[in-house]
C-alpha positions in Angstrom: 62.7 -38.3 33.9 66.0 -37.9 31.9 66.3 -37.1 28.5 67.5 -39.9 26.0 71.1 -39.7 25.1 70.4 -40.4 21.5 70.3 -37.7 18.7 66.5 -36.7 18.0 65.6 -37.9 14.5 62.2 -36.0 14.6 62.6 -32.8 16.3 63.1 -31.3 19.9 60.0 -32.7 21.9 59.1 -34.3 25.1 61.8 -36.2 26.9 61.6 -39.9 26.7 63.2 -42.7 28.7 66.7 -43.8 28.2 67.1 -46.4 25.4 70.2 -48.1 24.0 69.6 -46.7 20.6 72.5 -45.7 18.3 72.8 -42.0 17.7 71.7 -40.6 14.4 74.5 -38.6 12.6 73.5 -34.9 12.1 74.1 -33.6 8.8 75.7 -30.5 7.9 73.7 -29.8 4.7 70.5 -27.6 4.8 67.6 -29.3 6.0 65.1 -30.5 3.3 61.7 -28.9 3.0 59.8 -32.2 3.4 60.6 -33.1 7.1 60.3 -36.9 6.4 63.5 -36.7 4.4 65.4 -35.2 7.5 65.2 -38.8 9.2 64.0 -41.4 6.7 67.5 -41.6 4.8 69.3 -42.2 8.0 66.6 -44.5 9.7 68.2 -47.3 11.8 66.8 -50.7 12.2 67.5 -50.3 15.9 64.6 -47.8 16.1 62.1 -50.1 14.5 61.2 -52.1 17.5 60.6 -48.8 19.5 58.5 -47.3 16.8 56.3 -50.4 16.6 56.0 -50.7 20.2 55.0 -47.0 20.5 52.7 -47.0 17.7 50.7 -50.0 19.1 50.7 -48.3 22.5 49.3 -45.1 21.2 46.8 -47.1 18.9 45.5 -48.9 21.8 44.7 -45.7 23.4 43.5 -43.9 20.2 40.7 -46.5 19.3 38.7 -46.3 22.6 39.1 -42.4 22.9 38.1 -42.2 19.3 34.6 -43.9 20.2 34.4 -41.6 23.3 35.1 -38.4 21.6 32.8 -39.0 18.8 30.1 -39.3 21.4 31.3 -36.1 23.1 31.2 -34.3 19.8 27.5 -35.5 19.2 28.4 -37.6 16.0 28.0 -41.1 15.2 30.7 -43.2 16.9 32.4 -44.2 13.6 33.4 -40.7 13.1 36.0 -40.8 15.8 37.6 -43.5 14.1 37.3 -42.0 10.7 39.3 -39.0 12.4 41.8 -41.0 13.9 44.0 -42.3 11.3 44.7 -39.5 8.5 46.7 -37.3 10.9 48.8 -40.3 12.0 49.7 -40.8 8.0 50.1 -37.0 7.4 52.2 -36.3 10.3 54.8 -39.1 9.4 55.5 -37.1 6.4 55.2 -33.5 7.5 55.7 -33.8 11.2 58.5 -32.0 12.9 58.4 -33.7 16.3 58.8 -37.4 16.9 56.5 -37.6 19.7 53.3 -35.6 18.4 50.1 -37.6 17.4 47.3 -36.0 15.6 43.8 -37.0 16.1 40.5 -36.2 17.9 40.8 -34.7 21.2 38.3 -33.8 24.0 38.6 -29.9 23.3 38.1 -30.2 19.7 35.2 -32.7 20.2 33.6 -30.1 22.6 34.0 -27.2 20.0 32.8 -29.6 17.2 29.6 -30.1 19.3 29.2 -26.6 19.6 29.6 -25.5 16.1 28.7 -28.5 13.8 25.1 -28.7 15.1 25.5 -32.5 15.5 25.6 -33.0 11.9 28.4 -35.1 10.3 28.3 -33.0 7.1 28.8 -29.9 9.1 31.4 -31.5 11.0 33.5 -32.7 8.0 33.0 -29.5 6.2 34.3 -27.7 9.4 37.5 -29.8 9.3 38.1 -28.8 5.7 37.6 -25.1 6.2 39.8 -25.2 9.6 42.4 -27.0 7.4 42.4 -24.3 4.7 42.7 -21.7 7.3 45.5 -23.3 9.1 47.3 -23.8 5.9 46.8 -20.2 4.8 48.0 -18.9 8.3 51.2 -21.1 7.8 51.9 -20.0 4.4 51.4 -16.4 5.2 53.4 -16.5 8.3 50.5 -15.5 10.5 51.6 -17.3 13.7 51.9 -14.1 15.4 48.1 -14.0 15.8 48.2 -16.7 18.4 50.4 -14.7 20.5 47.3 -12.5 21.2 45.8 -15.4 23.0 47.1 -15.3 26.4 48.1 -18.0 28.8 45.3 -17.0 31.4 42.7 -17.2 28.4 44.0 -20.6 27.5 43.9 -22.0 31.0 40.4 -20.5 31.8 39.2 -22.3 28.6 40.9 -25.7 29.2 39.8 -25.6 33.0 36.1 -24.7 31.9 36.3 -27.4 29.2 37.4 -29.9 31.8 34.4 -29.2 33.9 32.1 -28.9 31.2 33.1 -32.2 29.4 33.2 -34.0 32.7 29.7 -33.0 33.7 28.4 -33.7 30.0 29.4 -37.4 30.6 27.7 -37.6 33.9 24.4 -38.5 32.1 26.1 -41.6 30.5 27.6 -42.6 33.9 24.1 -42.6 35.5 22.4 -44.0 32.3 20.1 -41.0 31.8 18.7 -39.9 28.5 17.2 -36.7 27.0 19.6 -34.5 29.1 20.3 -31.2 27.2 23.8 -30.2 26.1 23.8 -26.5 27.5 25.7 -26.6 30.7 23.5 -24.9 33.1 20.4 -26.7 31.8 22.6 -29.9 32.1 23.3 -29.3 35.6 19.7 -28.6 36.5 18.1 -31.6 34.5 20.9 -34.1 35.9 20.1 -33.0 39.5 16.2 -33.1 39.0 16.4 -36.6 37.5 19.1 -38.1 39.7 16.4 -40.6 40.9 16.1 -42.1 37.6 19.7 -43.3 37.6 20.2 -46.9 36.2 22.1 -48.8 39.1 23.9 -50.8 36.3 25.3 -48.0 34.6 26.2 -46.1 37.5 28.3 -49.1 39.3 29.9 -49.9 36.0 30.9 -46.2 35.1 32.3 -45.6 38.6 34.2 -49.0 38.5 35.7 -47.9 35.2 36.6 -44.3 36.6 38.3 -46.1 39.5 40.1 -48.8 37.4 41.5 -46.2 35.2 42.6 -43.7 38.0 44.0 -46.8 39.6 46.2 -48.0 36.5 47.4 -44.4 35.9 48.5 -44.0 39.4 50.2 -47.5 39.4 52.1 -46.7 36.2 53.3 -43.6 37.4 54.5 -44.9 40.8 56.5 -47.9 39.7 60.1 -47.2 38.7 61.4 -48.4 35.7 63.3 -51.7 35.9 67.0 -51.6 35.3 69.1 -54.0 33.3 70.4 -55.3 36.5 67.1 -56.5 37.8 66.0 -60.3 37.4 64.0 -61.5 34.6 60.9 -61.9 36.6 61.1 -58.3 38.0 61.4 -57.0 34.6 58.5 -59.0 33.4 56.2 -57.6 36.2 57.4 -54.2 35.6 56.7 -54.7 31.7 53.0 -56.1 32.7 52.5 -53.0 35.0 53.7 -50.5 32.3 51.5 -52.0 29.6 48.5 -52.2 31.8 48.8 -48.7 32.7 49.6 -47.3 29.1 46.8 -49.5 27.6 44.2 -48.8 30.4 41.6 -47.2 28.2 41.7 -50.4 25.9 41.9 -52.8 28.7 38.8 -51.1 30.9 36.6 -50.9 27.6 37.6 -54.5 26.8 36.5 -55.7 30.3 33.4 -53.6 30.4 32.3 -55.0 26.9 33.0 -58.6 28.3 30.6 -57.8 31.1 27.9 -56.4 28.9 28.1 -59.3 26.6 28.0 -61.7 29.3 24.7 -59.9 30.5 23.4 -60.2 26.9 24.0 -63.8 26.8 22.1 -64.4 30.1 19.2 -62.7 28.5 19.3 -59.4 30.5 21.0 -56.1 29.7 21.5 -53.5 32.7 23.8 -51.1 30.6 23.2 -48.6 27.7 25.3 -50.0 24.7 27.1 -48.5 22.1 25.0 -50.1 19.6 26.0 -51.0 15.9 28.7 -49.2 14.2 29.1 -49.4 10.3 31.8 -51.5 9.3 34.5 -50.7 6.8 36.7 -47.9 5.7 35.1 -44.5 4.8 35.1 -43.6 1.2 37.7 -41.1 -0.2 35.5 -38.1 -1.5 35.7 -34.5 -0.9 33.4 -32.9 1.8 30.0 -32.1 0.9 29.4 -28.1 0.4 25.6 -28.5 0.6 23.3 -30.4 2.8 19.9 -32.0 1.6 17.1 -30.9 4.0 13.3 -32.1 4.0 12.4 -28.6 2.6 15.0 -28.2 0.2 18.9 -27.8 0.0 21.0 -26.2 2.5 23.7 -24.2 0.5 27.3 -23.8 1.3 26.7 -20.1 2.6 24.1 -21.2 5.2 26.3 -23.9 6.4 29.2 -21.4 6.9 26.8 -19.2 8.7 25.7 -21.9 11.2 29.3 -22.5 12.0 29.6 -18.9 12.8 32.8 -17.8 14.9 33.5 -21.4 15.1 35.5 -21.0 11.8 38.0 -18.9 13.7 37.9 -20.8 17.2 38.3 -24.2 15.9 41.5 -23.8 13.8 43.1 -21.4 16.3 42.3 -23.6 19.2 43.4 -26.8 17.3 46.9 -24.9 16.2 47.3 -23.8 20.0 47.1 -27.5 21.2 49.5 -28.7 18.6 52.1 -25.8 19.1 51.8 -26.4 22.6 53.2 -29.8 22.1 55.4 -29.5 19.1 56.9 -26.0 20.0 57.5 -25.3 16.2 55.3 -22.8 14.4 55.3 -23.0 10.8 55.7 -26.8 10.4 52.7 -27.2 13.0 50.5 -25.0 10.9 51.3 -26.9 7.8 51.0 -30.3 9.2 47.6 -29.5 10.9 46.2 -27.8 7.9 47.1 -30.8 5.5 45.8 -33.3 8.0 42.4 -31.6 8.4 42.1 -31.0 4.7 43.0 -34.6 3.6 41.0 -35.9 6.8 38.0 -34.2 5.5 38.0 -36.4 2.3 37.8 -39.6 4.6 34.8 -38.0 6.8 37.0 -36.7 9.5 36.0 -33.9 12.0 38.6 -31.2 13.0 41.8 -33.0 14.7 44.8 -31.4 16.6 47.7 -32.6 18.7 46.8 -34.8 21.6 48.6 -34.3 24.9 47.5 -37.5 26.3 48.6 -39.7 23.4 51.8 -37.7 22.7 52.8 -38.5 26.2 52.1 -42.2 25.7 54.1 -42.0 22.5 57.1 -40.3 24.3 56.9 -42.9 27.2 56.9 -45.6 24.9 60.3 -44.6 23.6 59.2 -43.6 19.9 62.1 -42.6 17.8 60.8 -41.1 14.7 57.3 -40.1 13.5 57.1 -43.5 11.8 55.4 -44.7 14.8 52.2 -43.0 13.8 52.0 -45.3 10.7 51.4 -48.3 13.2 48.7 -46.3 15.1 46.9 -45.4 11.9 47.1 -49.0 10.6 45.5 -50.2 13.9 42.8 -47.7 13.6 42.1 -48.9 9.9 42.2 -52.6 11.0 39.6 -51.6 13.6 37.5 -50.2 11.2 37.7 -53.0 8.8 37.2 -56.0 11.2 36.5 -54.8 14.7 33.3 -52.6 14.6 30.8 -55.5 15.3 32.5 -56.2 18.7 32.0 -52.5 19.6 28.4 -53.0 19.7 28.8 -54.3 23.4 30.8 -51.3 24.7 28.7 -49.6 27.5 28.5 -45.8 27.0 29.2 -45.6 30.7 32.6 -47.2 30.1 33.3 -44.6 27.2 32.1 -41.8 29.6 34.8 -42.8 32.0 37.4 -42.8 29.5 36.5 -39.1 28.6 36.4 -38.1 32.1 39.6 -39.6 33.0 41.2 -37.9 30.0 39.8 -34.2 30.8 40.1 -34.1 34.5 43.9 -33.4 34.4 43.1 -30.6 32.3 41.5 -28.6 35.2 44.4 -26.4 36.8 43.3 -25.2 40.3 46.8 -24.1 41.0 46.6 -21.4 38.2 44.4 -19.3 40.3 46.7 -19.4 43.3 49.7 -18.6 41.2 48.3 -15.8 39.4 47.0 -14.3 42.7 50.6 -14.5 44.0 52.4 -13.5 40.8 50.1 -10.8 39.1 46.6 -10.5 40.3 45.6 -8.5 37.3 46.0 -11.6 34.9 43.3 -13.0 37.1 40.8 -10.9 35.2 40.9 -12.6 31.9 41.4 -16.1 33.5 38.0 -15.5 35.2 36.2 -13.9 32.6 37.1 -17.0 30.1 36.6 -19.6 32.7 33.0 -18.4 34.0 31.9 -17.3 30.2 32.8 -20.6 28.8 30.1 -22.3 30.8 27.5 -20.1 29.0 28.8 -20.6 25.4 32.4 -21.6 24.5 32.8 -18.6 21.9 31.7 -16.1 24.3 34.2 -17.1 27.0 37.2 -17.3 24.4 36.4 -13.9 22.7 35.7 -12.2 25.9 39.0 -13.4 27.3 40.9 -12.3 24.5 39.1 -8.9 24.5 40.0 -8.5 28.1 43.6 -9.3 27.5 43.7 -6.9 24.7 42.3 -4.3 26.8 44.9 -4.8 29.6 47.7 -4.9 26.9 46.5 -1.6 25.3 46.2 -0.1 28.9 49.9 -0.7 29.4 50.7 0.9 26.2 48.6 3.8 27.0 50.0 4.3 30.3 53.5 3.3 30.3 55.5 3.5 33.6 57.2 7.0 33.7 60.0 7.4 36.3 60.5 11.0 37.4 63.7 12.3 39.3 63.7 15.7 40.7 66.7 17.9 40.9 68.0 21.1 39.5 66.1 19.7 36.2 63.4 17.1 36.1 64.7 13.6 34.6 61.9 11.9 33.0 62.4 8.2 31.9 59.5 6.4 30.2 59.7 2.7 30.7 58.6 1.6 27.4 58.0 2.6 23.7 56.0 5.9 23.0 53.1 5.3 20.9 49.9 7.6 20.2 47.7 6.4 23.2 50.6 7.4 25.7 51.3 10.8 24.3 48.8 12.8 26.3 50.0 10.7 29.4 53.4 11.8 29.1 52.7 15.4 28.4 50.5 15.8 31.5 53.1 14.0 33.7 55.8 16.1 32.6 54.0 19.3 32.6 52.3 18.7 36.0 55.7 18.0 37.6 57.9 20.7 35.8 55.6 23.6 36.0 54.4 22.8 39.6 57.8 22.7 41.0 59.3 25.9 42.6 60.9 27.2 40.7 59.7 25.5 37.3 62.3 23.1 36.0 63.7 22.2 32.6 63.3 18.7 31.5 65.7 15.9 30.4 63.7 13.2 28.7 65.8 9.9 28.9 64.6 7.7 26.2 66.9 4.7 26.8 63.9 2.2 27.1 62.0 3.7 24.1 62.8 1.5 21.1 60.1 2.8 18.7 57.9 5.9 18.4 55.0 6.9 16.0 54.1 10.1 14.2 51.4 10.9 16.8 53.8 10.7 19.6 56.4 13.0 17.7 53.5 15.6 17.3 52.8 15.6 21.1 56.6 15.9 21.9 56.6 18.9 19.4 53.6 20.4 21.4 55.5 19.6 24.6 58.6 21.4 23.4 56.5 24.6 22.6 54.7 24.4 25.9 57.8 24.3 27.9 59.4 27.1 26.0 56.3 29.4 26.6 57.3 29.1 30.2 60.8 29.6 29.7 61.9 26.0 30.0 63.9 23.7 28.0 63.5 20.0 27.0 66.5 18.0 26.1 66.5 14.3 24.8 69.1 11.5 25.8 69.7 7.9 25.2 68.0 7.9 21.9 68.1 4.7 19.9 69.2 5.1 16.3 65.8 4.2 15.0 64.2 6.7 17.2 66.7 9.5 16.6 66.1 9.1 12.8 62.3 9.7 13.2 62.7 12.8 15.5 65.3 14.2 13.3 63.2 13.6 10.1 60.4 15.5 11.9 62.6 18.6 12.2 61.3 19.6 15.4 61.9 23.2 16.5 64.2 23.5 19.5 65.0 19.6 19.3 68.5 19.0 21.1 69.7 15.5 22.0 72.7 14.3 24.0 74.3 10.7 24.5 73.7 11.0 28.3 71.5 12.6 30.8 74.6 13.9 32.5 75.6 15.7 29.3 72.1 16.8 28.9 71.9 18.2 32.4 75.1 20.1 31.8 73.9 21.7 28.6 70.8 22.9 30.3 73.1 24.5 32.9 72.6 22.2 35.8 72.7 18.4 36.5 69.7 16.3 37.3 69.7 14.3 40.4 68.8 10.7 40.1 66.4 9.3 42.7 
């Protein structure tokens, strides 16, 4: 898919199909602090139809997904809709990538299910606290912390989440009730009670899955109609595109009509969504305490119940958004503000959605204004359509969730890492396997394993040794305190074991930083070699490293621009091998 020729009024983001849209002139003035001011003053009426179309397409995807994700989060279904409009409005003002949409996602819903105790009050408070943490990280420029979550850890988590979420919905496909939410118990109970499957739910759920897969495949296979095509061909392509883009809404609508037909006939073979309160949520701050039968649960206890979720939820939310937007600080701020304001309308934690962002891009959105249409469609659904949601079968919503999360499983990453770097399979597999036990254990263990591998590479940097009349030693990276003993042992074992013992040239061309412990280790190395009548010379020192060594005033310290000059100063030339 080629990138559009027009200027990007929002940001750099996912390429979108070619459209005949006038290029927006680029300003030579400094960019304003509020992102909406970067594109609104230059908004062209030619962009309006495309923004309206994209907003409508995303809205038709958002509404059924919102209902499904609330079910996944273990919350009443209206909370999915409550969580789906504030992010659209906030991102219109603070968003830096025109294609990105904020709202509930499968991964966020899984995390909310794990940390909010299936309590709406906990979920809303978690959104507020997550937003505060994201805002603080953005304002304090703490985005570098996300760099410590490696790609294998993210892939292990998302692949495990894909399996966990999909299997979590099997009970709704089969019409089973009373299945526990813990993965291994879920597998056991589902298999044990497979004989209790409701035929109606199973047939409808599998039919919805097949329809969603078919519509997705048809839309991806049919090429875009060119302007030279006949009107009939262009209309047929448009119908296929609309059907594929709005497949969630179409499938849920069809399933609802089937369920309503059975209700009219006096029988109901499906488990239905049931009543959803009509109307917009009140605008009020989240509750910082919870009324319980035996008293009031204070704020401190609610936070303790969330546990490590206060770190996992905001960080994973930011990772999802940043993976789409590719812009750190603005993503922190927009995600943080969206979650904080969202908590005032009973939203649970939200983040950037890969699936809905792809729909937005493929619809040809021009600016973040498309989010206003999506948000308005969600509000209209809350105000007028919730009575119609009563007849939506749970099996249809389960099919929507499974269809959304199956592409998250990446079997190819295991083969890729085996071919590229087998050691990276360790954090991948640790995260993947432990996430089936508990999400937080998998993520924390994966980050720890990645950190240990990182620290090991710092403690044991590659050291190249070339033997000749003198020993040329070349560390492959910077020298920090965990590596100093390794360097000393390597130098002494090679220099003193040679016959006769050799002086050493330490080539520091790859050493960009050094700490005080490493300096002390080098001082001891100088003394030890001197006791054996040998010399140590430095070469290739960068200015920052040289300044540190000169400030330390090492006895016998000598340095040269190149290893050739260092070898000549020691009375011989090292042989590079």
